[in-house]
N, C-alpha and C positions, 0 to 999 in steps of 0.2 A: 762558215759552218759552225764556228764557235758560238755565235749568237743563237743559232737554231738549237744547238745542243743545250745551251743554258736555258732557253725557253722550255724545252722539253723537260729538263730536270726540275725546273720550278713547277711544272705541271704535275709531276709525280712526287714532289717533296712532301714529307709529312707535315711540315710547318709552312703553310702557304704564305705567311707574311715574312718569312726569313729572307734576308739579303744574301744573295749568292753571286760570286764572281768566278772568273776562270781559275783562280787560285784557291778557292774554298776547298778544304779537305772533305770530300763527300761522305766518307764513312767515319773518320775520326771525329768530325764535327757533327755527326749524326743527322746529316742532311738526307741520306739514303740509308735503307736497311736491307736485310737479306731478301725481303719480298720485292722491293722495287728495283733491285739490281737486275732481276729477270726482265723487267720492262725496259731497262736501259740497254741490256744486251740485245734484246729484240729490236730496239730502235737502231742500234749500231749495225746489226746484221742486215736489217732492211736497207739501210743506207749503203752498205757495202755490196749488197746483192749476194751474200754468202753467209754461211754459218761460221762463227768463231771457233777456232780449235780449242781443245782443252788447255794447250800450252798458252794460249792467248788470254784465257779467262782466269787471270790471277789478280789479286788485289792491287799490286803496284800499278797495273795498267789502268785502273779505275780510280786512282787517288784523287784526281781533280779533273775539271773540264779540260784544262790545258793539257794534262797528261793523256786523256782520252783522244783529243784531237791529234796530238803528236804521234800517238801510237797507231791509231786506226783511221783517222779521217783527214790526215794531211794531204792536200792536193799535190799533184806532181808538176804544177806549173813552174 
């Protein structure tokens, strides 16, 4: 799931040539902005099959790809 999410973020990133890994700070390093966070939230909601709650949509949960996967997309295997 982490690789799929990285691929998606690279597709919506403002700087298409930028190197991004699972620990890149998405907002602090200006990979994403306030407009494409909506695309990211939509992607996560589609994957989860539900809307995120207001309590879930906080900046610390979207700090990096690793944090997003740990918070929302971690499998239960």
